[in-house]
N, C-alpha and C positions, 0 to 999 in steps of 0.2 A: 351358368345362366339360370337365374331364378325368376319366377313370376309369382305374383300374388293372385290367388284365385279369390277375388272379392265378390261380394254379393251385389246383385243388381236388382232393380225394381221388378215387381211382379209384372210379367208380360201379358199373361192371359189366365183367366179363371173360368172353369166350367163346372156346372153342378153334375153330380152323378150319384147313383144309389149307394155307393160304398165310399165316397170321399170327394174330394175337391181337387181338380187338376190344377197344377201350378207348375211354373217353370223352375228348373233347377237353379237357374242363376238368381233366384230369390234365396233368402236365407233359410232354406228348407232343412239344413242339417242341424240347426240349432247349436252351433259350436263356432269357435273362432278358427277360421281357416288359416293354414300355414303355407309357407312357400313350398313349391314343388320344383324339384330339380331333375327333369327327365334325363335319362341316358347315363347318369354319372354313377351308376352302381358299380361295385368293384368285383363282385363274384358272378361272373358270367362265363358261359362256355365260349371258347375261342373257335369261331366258325370260319369256314372258307379254305380248309386244307385241300390241296389238289389230289387227284386220283392216284392212289398208290399203285394201282395195277398198271395204268397206262404211262405214268410219269414218275417212276420211283426215285430217279436221281433228283428231279426237281423237288419232290416231296421231302427229301432229306436236306438239300443244300440251301434252300431259301427260307428255312424256319428255325427258330430257336425259342425255347420255352420262356426265355426272359421277356420276349416281346408281348407275351400274354398279359403282363401286368402294367403295361404302359398307359392304359386308360384312354379316355376320349378327349377330343378337343372340339370346341365350337368354332367352326371355320369363319362364320360371319361376325364373331366377336372380336373386333379390332379396337385396341386401346393404344394409349401412349407407349406402352411397353413393346408394341409390335413395330415401332419405328425407331430410327436411330436418334431421334431428337427428344427433348424433354421441355416441359413448360406449359403454361396455361394456354398459349396459342396453339401448341401442338395437340392438346387435348380436344380442341375444337376443329382442327384440320387433320386429325389422324387418318380419316378415310382417304383424303386426297394425298397425303404424304405416303401412306401405305401403297397406293396404286402407283406412285412414281418410283417406289423402290423395288417393285416386282421385276424379276429378271426376265427380260424378253430378248432372245437371241437376235442378232441382226438379220435382216431379210437377205436371203441368198437369191442369186439369179437362177431360180429353178427352171424357168421357162427356157432359157438358153441351153441348159444342160439336157433338158428333155428333147429339145430339137436336135441336139448333137448325139443322142443315144442311138444305138445300133438299130433298134426296131424302127424308129422314125426315119433314119437315114435310108434304110432299106425301102421304105415306102416312097421317099422322095426320089430315089434313084431307079425305082421300078423293079427292084429285085424281089419285092414282096407283093402278093396279090392285094388288090384294092388300092394300090398307089399309082404313081406315074407310069406311063407306058400302056395303060389300059383305056386309051381314049381321053386321057387327061394330061394337061401340061404340068410340068413340075411346079411352076409358079402357082397354079390353081390349087394343086395338092398342098403346097406349103401354106397357102392362105386358109385352106380348110382345116389343116392341122392346128394352126394358130387359133382359129375360131373355136374348135372343139376344146382346145386347151384353156381358152378363156372361159368357156362354160364350166370346166372342171374346177379350176382354182384360180386364185390371184395371190400375189404376195401379201402377207399380213402387214397391216399398218400399225407400227408400235404406238403412235400417238392415239389412234382410234382405239386400240386395245386398252390403253391405260385409262382413257376417258370412259370407255364402256365398263371397265372393271370398277371404277369409282362410282358410276351411276348404279351399276348392278348391286354393289355392296349396300347402298342406301335402300334400294328397292327390296332386297332380300330381308333386310332387317325390319322392314315394314310388313312383309308378307309372312315371315316365319318367326317362330319363337327362337329356334336355333337350328343349325345344320351341323350334325355331329359326325365325326370321323374318328375311327380307332387309330391311335398313333402306332400301334403295333402292326396293323395292316399296311400303313404307310411306310413303315420301316422295311417291310418285305419288298414293296415296290421299289424303294430307293436302292435296295441291295440288288434287285434284278436289273435296274438301270445301269448300275456300275459294271455289270458284266459286258457291256458294250453292244448288246443286241437291241434293236428297236423295240419299243413297247407298243403293244396293240391292246387297247382296252375294249372289251366286248360286254355290252351292258343290256340289262332289261330296259323296258321303256314304259314308264308310268304316266308321263306328261310331256308335252312339247317343251316345257321348261327344262327337262333333263339335258337337252343339248346345249343349254346356256349355263346351267348350274354346274354340271360336271367339269367343263373346261375351267370355270372360275375356281372350283375347289382344287383342282390339280395345279393350276397356275399359282395359287396361294401356297402350295406345298413345295414349290421350287422345281416343278417338272417342265416348265416352259410352256410354250403355246401348243395347245392340243388341237390337232386337225380333226374336225368332226365331219363324218359322212352323213349328209342330210338327204332327204327325199325331195327332189326338185319339183315333184308334182304337188307337194303340199305348200309350196312357197311361191309368192308372186315374183316377177323379175326384180322389182326394187328390193324386196327382202333378200333375194338370192345374192344380189350385189353387195348388200351390207354384210351378210354372213360370210361371203367369200373373203372380204377384207378383214374379217375377224378370224380367219383360218378355216372356213367351211369348205367342204368338198362336195361336188355334185356329179352324179353319173350322167353322161350325155345320153339323151333319148335314143340316139342312133345305135347305142351299144346293144339295144334290145332287138335290133333287126335280125333277120335270118342269116344263116351262115354264108349263103351265096350272094348276099348283098354287099356291094363294094363299099357303101357308106358304113355298114355295120362292121366290116373288117377294119376299115380305117379308124373308126371310133374305138374299137376294142384295142387296137395296137397303140393308140395314143394313151388310153387309160392305163394300159399295162406299163408303158414307159413312165407315166406320171407316178404310179404306185412304186415302181422300182426306185425312182429318184427320191421319193419321200422316205422310203425305208433306208436307203443308203445315207441320207442326210441325218438319220437318227431322230427325226421328229416323232413324237408320240401320236397315235391315231386312235380315235374313238369310233366304234361301229355299234349300232343298235341291232341286236339279234332278234328283238321281239317287236312285233307290231304294236303301235300305241293303243291304249284302251279305247274302245269305241269303234275301232277300225274293223269293218267286217272282213273276215277271212281267217287264214290260219294264224296260229300264234307265232311261229317262226317267220321272220321277215325274209322275203325273197331278195330284197335289196341288201339286207345285211349279209346274207349268204353270198351274194355276188361280190361284195367288198372283201369278205373273208377269203373267197376264192382267189382274189388277186394277191392277197398276202401269201397264201399257200403256194401259189404258182411262182411267186418271186423267190421263195425259199427253195422250191423244188428245182428251179433252173440254176440256182447258185448265185443269184444277184446279191443276196445277203446270206451268210452261213446259217443264221437262225433268227427267230423272232420270239420274244417273250409275250405270251398271251395272258391277260389279266381279266378274269371274270369280274364284272362290276354289277352291283344292284343298288337301287335307290328306292327308299320307301318313305311314304308320307303318312301322317295321321289321317289326313284327307287330301286327296289329289286336288290341287287348286282348280276352281271352277273355270278359270280362263282357258285351261287346256281342253276341257270338255267342249266349250263353245267353239274352239278353233277346229277340233277334229270333226265336229258334227256339221260344220259349214260345208256346203257343196263346192264352193269355189276355193281356190288356193288362198292361203293366209297372206294378206297384204301387210305392208309395213305400217300404214296408218291404222288399219283395223286392229292389228296386234297391239300397237301402242295404246289405242283407246281401250282395249280389253284390260291391259295392265293398269291403266289409270282408274278404270271402274273397280277393279279388284282392290287397288290401294285405297280408294274412297270407302269401299265397304269394310275394309279392315282397319280404317283409321279409328283409333280409340278402342278397338276390340281387345278384350282381355284374354280371349281364348284363341290365340293364333296357333297354327299347326306346327308340329315338329317334323324335321326331316333327318333321315339317317342315310349316309353313303357308306357302302360296303365294298371293300376291295379284297377279293379272294386271293389266295396264294398264286403268284405267277408260275407258269410252267413253260417248258421248252416246246415249241412247235415241232422241231426236228425230232425230239425224243418221242412225242406223241405219234408222229407219222410212222416212225419205225415200229413202235409197239402196237399201234392200233390195227395195222393191216394184218397182223397175225391172229386177230380175234374175230374175223369175219366168218360167218357161217350162212348156210342157206336159209331163205325165208319164204313164206307162203302168204297169199292174200287172205284177207279176212273171210272172203266167200268160201274158200276151200277149208279154212280152219273151223268156222263157226256155223255156217249154214246147215250142214248135215245134223249137227247137234240140236239146233233150234227146231228143225222139222221132225226130230225124233228118228232120223234115219240111221244115226250112229251114236254110240255112247262114249266112244274112245276119243279123247282130244289129242290130236297129233302133237308130239313134243317138238314143235318147230316154232321159230320166232315169227312174229307177225310183221308183214311188210305193209306199212301205212305211211305214205308221204303226201301230205296235203300242200306243202309249199312248192309252187311251180319253179322250174329252172329257167332263170331269165338272165339277161345281161351277159357279162363275160363268161359265165359258167356254161353258156351254150357251146363254146368252142373247146371245152375241156373234155378229156376222155371220160368214159363212164365210170371208171375206177376213181378218178380224181373227183368227180361230182359226188360219188358216194362218200369219199373221205370228207369232203366239205360238209355234207349234210349231217354226218354222224359227229363231226367235230363241233358243229354249231349246236347240236342237241346236247352234247356232253358239256359244253360251256354254259348253256342256258340252265342245265340242271345244277351246275356248280353255283351259278349266280343266285338261283332261287333258294338253294340250300343255305347260302350264306346270308340271306336277307333276314333282318330282324322282324319279329312280329310286333306290330304296333298295338297300342291299347284299344284303338277303335275296332280292330279285327277281333280281338278277344271279346269285347263288349257285344259286338254284332252277333258273334257266334253264340254267346250265352242267351241273348234275347231271342234269337231266331230258332235255335235248336233245343234249348232247354226250358225256356220260360216264355213261350209264345203268348200265354194268357196273362203274363205279368208276374212280378217277383217283388217281394219286400226288399227295401234297400239294405237292411242288415244282412239278409241272406245273399243278396247280390255281391256284397263285399267279400263274403266267404267264397262264393263261386269264382269271383274274379281272381282272388288269391290262389285258389286251387288250380284253375286253368293256366295261370302264369307258371306255377311250379311244374305242372305237367309238361308245358312247352319247353321249359329249361331242361327238364330231365331227359328230353328226347334230343338234346344237342342243338336246339335252336335258340338263338338269342332273342331277347325282347327289347324293344326300343323305348323303354321308359323306366323310371324309378321314382321313388319318393314315397310320401305317406299314402297309404292305401285309400283312405277316405278322400283325400284331395285328388288323387289320380282318377278315381271313379267319377268325381264331380267334373273334373276337367274333360274326361272322355264323354260323359253324357251331355255336357254343354256343346261339344263338337257335333254330337248326333241329335241336337235338339229338334231338328226338322223331322226326325223319324221316330221319336219316342214321346210318350205322354207320362207326366208325373202327377200322381194323385196323392193328396194328403189323406191320411187315415188317423185313427185315434192314437193317442200317445205321441203325437208328433212325428211318426214314421212316414215314409214315403213308399209308394208302389210305383214301380217302373214298368210301363207297358209299351210294347212295340206299336207304333201307330199303324193301324190296319190300312191296307190299300197298296197301291203300287210302290210305296216307299220301302216295302219289304224286299223288293228287288235290289234296292241299293244296299240294304243290310246283307243280302246274299252275296253281292260282289265283294263287300268288305270281308265277310267271313271266308271267302275263297283264299285270302291271304294266309289264313291259318291252316288250310287243308294240307300243305306239304308236310307239316310237322306231324300230323296224325294220319297220313295217307295209307301207310302200311296197315295200321290197325283198322282203319275204316274199310279198306278192301277186305280184310279178313272178317270183320264183323258182318258185312253184307254177304260174303260168301257163306258164312255160318247160317245167316238168315235164309239164304236160298236152299241150303241143305236141309234145314228144318221145315221149310215151307210145305213139303209134301208129307210131313209126319205129324206135326203139331199145329193146331190152329194158331194163327198169328196173335189172337187175343187171349190165348191160353196163359195160365200162370207160369211164372218163371220156374217154379219147382217142377212143373210138368215138362218144360223144355230141358231142364237139367237132367232128367232121367235118360234122355236119348244118348246113345253112344255114337260118337263121331270118329270114324276111322281116318287115319292120316291120308290114305289114298283118296278117299272121298273129298277130304278137305283140299288136297292138292288139285284135284280135278275142278272143284267148284271155284277155287281161287283163279285157276288158269282160265276158266270160262269168263270170269268177270274181267280179268286182265285183257283178254282179247276184245271184249265188248267196249271197254273204256278207251277213249281216244289217246293217242300218244301225246298229244298236246297237253293233256291233263296229267298223265303219269310222268312224263319226262324221264323215263328210265335211262340210265347210262347205257350207251351202246355196248360197253364191255361187260354188262351184266345180263345174263340170260334170264328168260322168264322163269325157268325152273329154279334158279337160285333165288329169284325174287319171291317165288312161292315159299321157299324155305324160310326166307327172312320174315315174311308175313306170319307164318306159323310160329316162328320164334317170338315175334312181338306179341302175339296173342297169349302165349304162355308167360312171357315176362310181365305183362301188365295184369296177369291174374285172371283173365277171362276163361282160359282153358286150363284144365288140370288133367294130368295123365291118369288113365284108368288101366290098371293092370289086371288082366283076366286071369283066373286060376290056371296054373300050369304053363303060363307064358313066361318068356324071359323078362326079368325086371327091366324097367326103362333105364335104370342106372348101370346095367351090365354092359360094359363096352368090350366084351371079349373079342378075340380075333375072328373076324368073318370076312368073307371075300366081297370086295366092292363089285357092284353091278356095272355093266357096260354103260348104263345111263349116266353114271357119275364119271366114268373114265373118259368118255369122249368130250365132256363139257370143256370148251375152250376158254371160259370166262375166268378161270383162275381161282380166286379165293373161295373156299368152301366155308359155309357157316357150321356151327356146332351140330345143327340138326341134319347136315348132309350125311353124317355117319350113320344116320338111322335108316337110310334106304339101302338095304343089302339084298342080295339076290335071294337068299334063303331065309331071311328074317321074317318073323310074323309081323303083320300089320299092327301098328300101334293105335290105341284108342284114347279118346279124350271125352270129357264131359264139360258142360258149362259150369263154372264155379258158382257156388251157392252163397258167396259172401254178399252181405247186404248192399254193398255199393255197386255190384256188378250189373244188375238190371238197368239202372239209370245210365251207367257208363256205356253199356252195350247199345242202348237206344241212341245215345249221343253220337257214338261213332257211326252208326248206320245212317243217321240223319245228315252227316257231313256230306255224303254223296247223293243225298236225295234230290237236290235241284237238277243235277244232270240226268239221273235215272228217271225222274218224273218227266223230264223233257223228252227222253227217248220213249217212254211209255205213251205219252200223249201223241208223239209222232206216229207210233204204231196204230193208235186209235184213229188218227187222221187219214190213214191210207185209203180207207173206203169213202172218205168225204172229199179228198183233194181233187182239184180239177187238173187232170193229166191227159195228154202231155203238156208240159210247160217248161219254160226255161228254168235254170237252177235258181236264179234270183227271184223269179216269179213264184216258184213253188215255196221257196223259203219265206217269202212275204206272206203267202197263204198260211203257212204253218204258224208263223209268228202271230198273225191275227187270230188263229184258232187258239193259241196259248192265251191271248188276252181275253177272249170270250170265256174260255173255260175257267180261267183264274177268277173272273168276276163272279161266276156261278158258284165256285167252290170256296172262294176266299183265300186261295193259296197262290201267292204271287212270286215266290222265290225262283221259279223256273221261267218266268216271263222275261227272257233275255234274248236279243237277236243272235248273239254268239252261240247260245245253246241251240237255237233253231238251226243255225248253220252246221253245228257239230252233228246234230241228229240227221240232217239231210246227207251229209258227207259219209257218216257212219253207215247209213242204210244203203248208200251207193256202193261202198266198199263191201258190204255184206251181201250184195246181189239183190236187195229188195227193190231198189231203183236202178234203172239202166239208162245210159246216156247214148243217144244216137245223134249223128250230124243231120243238119237241115239247113236250107237256105237262110233261115233267120237266126241260125246259131244252134249250138248243142241243145237238144231237148231231153228232158227227163220223162220217163214213163215207167209204169209198174212192170216188173219182170213177170213173165208167164207163171213162174213158180208161186209168186205171192199175189197173183190176181184173185185167187180163191180166198173167201172170207175165213176159211178154216186155217190156212197157213198164216194169215194175218193175226188171228187169235193166238196161234202158237207163239208167234213173235212177241206179242204183248205179254203173254203169260211168262215167257222166258225172261223178259225184262223185269216184270213186277215181282218175280220171286226174290229179287235182291233188295226190294224196297220195303222198309219197315215203317208201318203207319204210326 
């Protein structure tokens, strides 16, 4: 799929002392623009392999190296060749004919089978709690079961599905330039489907369009009708009825009632029976494990975990022998505006309001030359049964953040306990309430493991790379010729770290296409010799660039954590404004680096790190140190008389390494011996290292600055207050401070929520019950200004100005 990036008329001009502002979509490049073909590059890393530690059999059986070279397909590009017919009339009706040829299995009488299941029959006969015999007549219980079942699902309508697919194909071609899918990833999914186990797709959530786009993509690839688990609170009754007829599933609100509620017991029994019937029938299921963007709260979805728990329970009791889990991710150049409007609305999305939003979006994109691109990622499927068996052997004890970090913050202790952090922000709701504590823990760790796999397989889009460069390297502006080189450099660095990118084509055309998508957040200035200067538009628009740059953070997360840890280690030795040569003189011991990295890992939220549950923090510290050495920021320093770093003689492993249950040791794990001397490092003096070091530190600056401002706000906030009220106070403080300082990247409601929750886990804020609801107040420990200053200094040591 190609598009011509053509010139458009000059939109606006402004006078300035160093040039004239102009829009990129004028002919500012002074050259003939050529076609751009995003996503069709051949030399890419193949991402999405499953965890070799937890699922080694799946890792071997569902992958072959030949699928890496299959390339991409544009799902919404439907031509005459995609139908069985040929001719000039077919070329005009190919969308309609294509929708008629899609394989839609005949509707099964699922409701009758659910009513005949053992769990529902036990309710009707009174043999199970919550059913007949507890003051309720069997007829009334049967009607209630049918009502709950009608809320959960409805038989898919083949005619409506075909009509909706035809309409959706036309709409997607108007909204997007292309929707790309790797044919090798699809080959793995087809191979997993042939094994006979039901497929469960577990996806990230970038837009409300995901729930419509992903079923369309998988239907077009021959996987049949995908049953999508929707959030009933976000949809009006009319929209729920439409989505149910298209294959949607909704959790009944009674499922969230307490364990001693008869209505809750009845609803959970019906939803269990419905899930068992769905898996037995072999229909694919889509669950969103991530909350949609803009939704306040934790990143992991409580509703998604509830649906995943139903799947785990069905496999555990033997209803189906196994299920194949497929991590899914979807990325956009820019998330469509209609999704933001929908999520920010206080009332549920209605059918007519949603249709009006789509029409407005189509009207705004009509004739637009710079439509966004979409990439769908299907990671390697793996066996749920295999994961359950292997994952239970990797569990170890954990401690709260208050026990791990508070003594270090207050200076009461210098030793960091070598124990994992216990931090769970997603509440347990719905059917998970009736699970055993061990099964709840399994579901939580499985969902985090899958979300890590989805994020790791996501491609980095061009807008994320551009936003990162403008926000963290060229805040004051950059000449276009230099920006081209920086864009190419950051793309190569991303690919070298095993992450794919969602674009390809001529560099100059790609940069122009990307800047045109970001035209609301950048300023273009003409200077002498016909060159351009690209400047981020000052103001709240920087927050939008910060959200886009967060899509690149997973590729550089290990190095960013390591760079901030080094910054914290040097903070007490060298002035932050000191020259790089002065900082390079300092020796950094491996034990000090491990301690500093571990402190930062404990401070950062789990929702940001998304560490695999099978990987310990100790092993991740080793990985961070290895990454810093590999990228050239740290060089080993051999002191006179010490054993050379390359000497791998026989030495006895320490108990710290022997007890680690996480399995795979990195190369640097062999360096920690019981009787070996501590290794030392220096910062490299290569010319590229200072800029790269600052770039890595700044990747984490929005979150760390939000935490530092939250520490400053402790003595200004009005407490006690509810959690929502105090979060709103903190966010308003962010806005006022950003206006004064001109730094807007941390002005994000989600960062304010993360700061409040982290301080609550750290013991800075305490929660007490009250008639009006839980109230937050300052803990006695941090009521003194001295301890508040210690907390602020602890956080600011990791921030590089």
